[in-house]
N, C-alpha and C positions, 0 to 999 in steps of 0.2 A: 457681630451681626453682618457687617458689610462683607468680611471675608466669606462668610458662609453663602450670602447672596451671589457673590462673584463666582464662587466655585459651582453653585447650583446653575448659574447662567452658562458657564463653560460646558457643563454636562449637557444642558438642553441644546446648546448649538452643536455639540458633538453628535447627539442623537438625531438632530435634523439632517446632518450630513451623512449619517450612517447608511441610509438607503442608497444614496449615490455611490458610496464605496462598495456596497454589496453588489450592485449592478456592475460596477467596474471589475470587481474580483470574479464575477461570473464570466464576463467577456474575456478575461485573461486566461481562463481554463480552456478556451477555445483557440487560443493564439497560436499560430503557426503549426496547426495540427497536421497538415498535409506536407510539411517540409521534412519530416523525419522518417527514415526507413525503419522497419521492424527489426528488433534484435532476437536472439535465439528463442527465448521463451514466448515472446509475442508471436513469432512465426508460428510456433506449436499451437498457440491459442487459435490463431486464424485458420490454420489448416485442418485442425480437429473439428472445427465448427463450420465446415464448408456447407453451403446451402444446397450443394448437389447431393448431399446425403439426406435421407429421410430421417425422421426422428429415431427410429429404431436403429438404423445404420449408424447414426451419430452416437447414440448411446452404447451400442456395441463397441464402437471404436474407443469410446470414453472408458469402459471398463478396464480397470488396471491402472488407470491414472492415479497418482498419489495425492492429488488435490480433491476437494469436494466438488460436486457437480453444478452447484448453483450458478456460478459465473459462466461456465461453458454453455449451460442451458439458455441463460439470457443472451449470450453472444450468438448462439445458433438462431434463436428466435429473431434477433436483431437482423442477422443476415438474411433471414427468410422474407423480410420486409424491405430492408435497404441495401444498397449496393454492396457487393463483396469486394472490398478493397481496404488498403491501409487507413485511409482517411475515415471511412465509415466505422471502422473497428475502434478507433480512438474517440470518435464522437459519443459512443455508448458511455464509456467512463467519464467523459466530459459532462454528459447529462447527469450521471450518478454524483460526481463530484459538485456540481452546481446544485443539485438537489440537497446534498448533505449540508452545504453552507446555508441554503435557504431554510432548511429545518432548524438549524442551530439559531438562525436569525429570528424566526418566529417563535419556536418553542421554548428556547432558554430565556426569553425576555423577562418572564415573571419568576424565574427560579432563583436568580441571584441579583445582587445589588447592581443598579444601573451603571455605575462606573466600571465594574468588573464585566458586566455584560458587554459594554462597548469595547473594552480592551479584548475580551475573548473573541468577539466577531471579527475585529481588525486583525488579531493574531492568526486566526484560522483563515481568514480571507486571503492574506498575503503570504501564507506559509508556503515555502518553496516545495516541502514535501507534499502537502496537500494538493498543490497545483501539478507536481510531477506525476503523482498517482492517478490524478484525474485525466492525464494524458497517456497514460501507460495501458497497454492491452493485456492486462492481467487482473487477478481478482482483489488486488488491494484496495481499490476504490470502493467496491461494496463492503470489504472488511471494515474500512474506516468509517463508512456510512452507518453500518450496523452498530459499531461502537458508540458513535455519536447519539444514535437513537436510544440505545439501551442505557447509556450513562444519563441521558436526559430524563429517562424513566426513574433511574435511581435517584436523581436530584429531586424529583417531584415526590418520590416517596419518602425521601430524607425530610423534605419540607413538611409534608403532610403529618408525619409522626411527630416532628417537633411541635405541631400545633395540636397534638392529641388526637389526630385523625387516623383512620385506617385507609391505606392505599386502596383505591377501588379497582375493579375488574379492568377498567380501561388502562390504568397505569400498568398493571401486570401484563395485559395483552400487548401493550406497546413495548414493554421490556422483552417479552417473548419474541415478538416480531423482529425487533432490532438484534436480539441475540441469534435468532435463526439466520438473519441475513449475514451476520458476522461468522457464525459457526459453520454454515454451509457454503461459505466463500473461502474459508481458510480454517482447518481443523484447530489450530491454536486459538481460534476465536472463542471456542467453547470455554477454554480455560480462563480467559479474560473475563468473559461474561459470568462465569460461576464465581470468579474471585470478586467481581463487583457486588454480587449479592452477599458473599461473605463479609465484605467490608461493611455493607449496610447492616448486617446482623450484628457485627462487633460494636458498632457505635450505637446501636439501638437495641442492645441485648435486653434491657429492662422491659421494653414493650415488644418483644419478639413476636408475640401473637398477631400483632397488627401487620406484620410482614408476611403472614402465611400465603396470601395470594401471589405475592412476588416470588417467595421461595418455591412455591408449587410450580410456577412457571419456569423456574430454573431447573427444577427436577425433571419435568417434562422434557425440556429442551436437552438436558444432558442424556436422557434415556433415548431420545430419538437420535442424537449424534452418535451414541455408543452402539445402537442398533444398526445404523447405517454403516458405521466403520466395520462392525463384525460381519455384516453381510457382504461387504466388498473386500475384506481382508483376504480371503482365499483366492479370489480372482487376482488381486494385486500381487499376491506372493508367488503366483504361478505365471505372472506376466513380467513386464519390464520393471525393474526396480533401479532407481537411480542411485549413484554414489554421491552422497551428500557431503558437504563441507564440514570440517570439524568446528567446534564452538569457537567463535572469533569475537571476543568482547570489544575490541576495537571497532568491529563492524557495527555492534550494538550502539556504540557511542556515535557513530557516523549517522546511523538511522534516526537517533534521537535528534541530533543537531539538524538533520535534514528537515524534519517536521517542525521543530520548535524554533530554531533559529537558522543561522547559516554557517556556524562555526562551532566546532567542539569546544573551543576556548570560551565562547560565549555561553555555551551550554553549562560548562563547569561553573562559570561565574553566576549564572542564574540559579543553579542548584545551590550554591553557597548562600545566595541572597534569600532564597526561599526558606532554607533551614534557619537562617539568622532571624527572619520575620517570624517564623514559627515559635522560636524560643521567646522573642520579645512579646508575642501575643499569647503566650501559654496562660497567663493569669487573666487574660481578658475573658469576660463572661457575655459574650454577645454573639450573634448569628454568624458573623464573618469568621470569628475564631473556630466556631463549630465547622463550617464549611471548609476551612483550611485543613483542619485535622481529619476530617472525612476524606478529603482528596488524598492526604498523605497516607492514610490507612488503606485507601483503595489501590494506590500505586504499590504499596508494600505488599498487599494481598496478591495482586497480579504477578508481581515480580517473584514472590515466594512460590506461587503455584507453578508458574512457567519454569523456574529454575529447578524445582523439585522433579518436574516431568522430564526436564532435559537431562539431569544429572542421573535420575534413577531409571527411567523407562526408556528413554530414546536419546542417545548421545549426539544430538545435533542442535544447534541454536539457529533458529531463523529469526533474525531481527525484525523483518517486516511483519512477521506474525504478531509482534508485540504492538501493533498499531492500536490494540484495544486500550493501551495506556494513554494515549494522547488526549482524549477528551478530559480525563481526570487532571493530566498535566496542564492542559490549557487552563482549566478552571482554577487549578492550584496557583498558577502564576498570576493570573488576573486577580484573585483574591489577595495574594501576598502583596501585589503592587498597591492595591486599594488600602490595605492595613498600613503599608509603609508610608503612603501618602497621608493618612491621618495621623501618624506618629510625628509628621513635620508640623503639626499645629496650624498656624496661620499661613504656612506655605504649602498647604496641601494642593491648592489650585496649581501652583507651579509644578509640584510633584506629579500630579495627574497628567499634565500637558507634556512633561518630560517622558513619562511612561508610555503615553500615546504616540509620541514622536519616535521613541525607540522601537516600539512595536511595528511601526510603519517602515523605518529605515533599515533596521538590521537585515531583513530579508532581501532588500533590493540589490545588493552586489551579486548574490547568488542567482537571483532571478535574471538579472541583466546578462549574466555569463551564460546562463541556460538558454535564454531565447536568442542571444547573439550566435550561439553555436548552432541552434536550429536554422536561423536565418541563413547561415553560411553554408549548410549542408547542400550537396548537390546529388542526392540519391533519393528523390521522392519516389514512393510507390515501389521500392525494391522488391517486394514480394510479387506484386503484379507483373513487374518487368521479367523477373525470372520465370514466373508461371507461363507468360507469354512466349518467351524466348527459348525456354528449355523444354517446352512441350510436356509439361508434367501437371496439367490442370486436373488430370484424373488420377493423380497420386498425392502423396504427402511430401512436403519439404521437411527433411530432418536437418538440424543445424548442429555444427560442431562450434562451440565458443571456447573461451578460455577456461581452463580448469585442469584437473589431473587427467591422465591418459584413460583411466577408467571411465571418466565421465565422457570422454570422446567415444569410447567403445560402446557406451550405452546407446548412443544415437547411431554410430556407425553400424552397430549390430542389427539395426532395423532395415538395412538397405541391402537388397539382394542385387547381385551383379546384373547389369543391363536393363534394369526396370524403369529407367529414365526418371528416377528421383533426383532431386537436386540436393546438393550439400554445401552449406556456407562453411568455409574453413576460416576461422578467425583466431589463430595462435597468437598469443601475446607474450611479451617478455616476462619472466617471473613465473610463468605457468609451465604447461607442458612444452617441451621444445618441439619445434617444427618436425624434426625427424621422428619423435614419438607419434606425432599426429599422423604422418604419412604412413608409418608402420602399422598403426592401428586401422587406417582406411583400407589398406591392402588393395584388392581388385574389386572393392565393393561399389565404388562411385562411378557413375557414367557422366555425370554433370557436376562441375564445381563452380561456385560463384564466390569471388573474394570481395572484400569490402575494404579493410584497412589493417594496418599494424604490421603487415608483412608485404614486402614488395611483390607485385604480381609475377615477375619473372622468377623470384625465388620460389614462390608457391608452385608455379608451373614445373620448374626443374624437379622439386622434391616429389610432386605427385606423378609426373610422367615416369619417374623412375620407380615408383612404388606400385604401379598398377599395370595390368595388361590389357585393361579396358580403353577403348577410344575415349579421349576426353574432349570436351568443349567448354572453354572457359568463358564465363559471362561476367562482365564488369558492371557494377551498378549504374554507371553514368551512361550507359548505353553503347559502350564501345564493346563490340564483340570479336573475340580473337579465336579462330577456329584452329585447333591443333589436332591433326590426325595422327594417331598412334599407328605404327606399323605391326602391331600385335605382339612385339617382343619387348615392350616397355621402353623403347628408344625415343 
């Protein structure tokens, strides 16, 4: 009895401290936002959503884009109200990321056991990946937000059906709204949301009629996404089409570790731990065991659907699109930790404290390195700098980053000679050689901005020899080097 009271006291103390932690985690999502320049895809997000464009002009420019429109619409609306710069662009996803954490804090509270709920909030609050995506000017923060909302609705439906109740319209509507946010932020989102519903149907097959509202919401969402994709496919196929990377399962492991822990080694250890707990808890007939297996089945369904789509229909693997997995993975790890603590008997209080400490400590090295790097950066507002210095505020900045030569060509092909558009050239070792980059650029660029990975003088020499256009080089730290070409490429 005394051990039970001590364990309960520990949980109450952690619950009282949790709001302070949540406030700190929200603040961290806005830390050093103005210190980092934009990279390739972020620059594209910002230039596409320029407030100088009317909505019709913006949407016309968007057509042919390979990503869904929701994030770009939100960013365009954001820039219509707030300043058009790097910091403002990052703040939007900071707000979305903070809202995701707050939703989990308030909505998940009565869905799972209190100890698991505390571990879940701490795990998500200090997740390096969740913080990273909350600071990135791309659509992955709303994708993660929609996934958290939709899986929360799934957990409520799971709990309601366990009690013999039918999930109401409110639960189905919340699932639909979360799914729409995920699916129209990243098309892979609809696969994950549909797989969540499939997993719920698998574990509640005997009472499938109770799930009709939620299944209907899934069907409507799938139909809307398919209709949108069909309506834009013709435009996209006739416009610019990117050369995507081949499937890279090492990249998948990296993204998993980015969100869940800070190391792929830790990821594999935790996966083995969860599997062990699942085996040990197989014979348990309680709610925690049911939650554990529901999360495992959800992960399996999402991976199966995404893998089938990847291998059969579209031979490309985009690990960030699998962010729909992570709410289920978080709950799975939290429930496994609680079950493992109970298996320790009278030492379960110590076990819970160890789990809580590990959840807090493991992401810290990665977070420290991340923010240390941002603090040392000396290129704030890189986009604004080039826009001002290169005189291309009325145009689009196209960026060449690391990747195969075809990927360079995809961007360089959009640049007409002498149109005053800027090009960021960032060739890196192990990717396309600098000579290949220069050959692809040809005489297309009039302004070149460099950042890192290749010495400026090397880039100058390569590009001066590859183009007949006058070049002006802009360096992010504010040093301008004017190089006048004599017209003969010399």
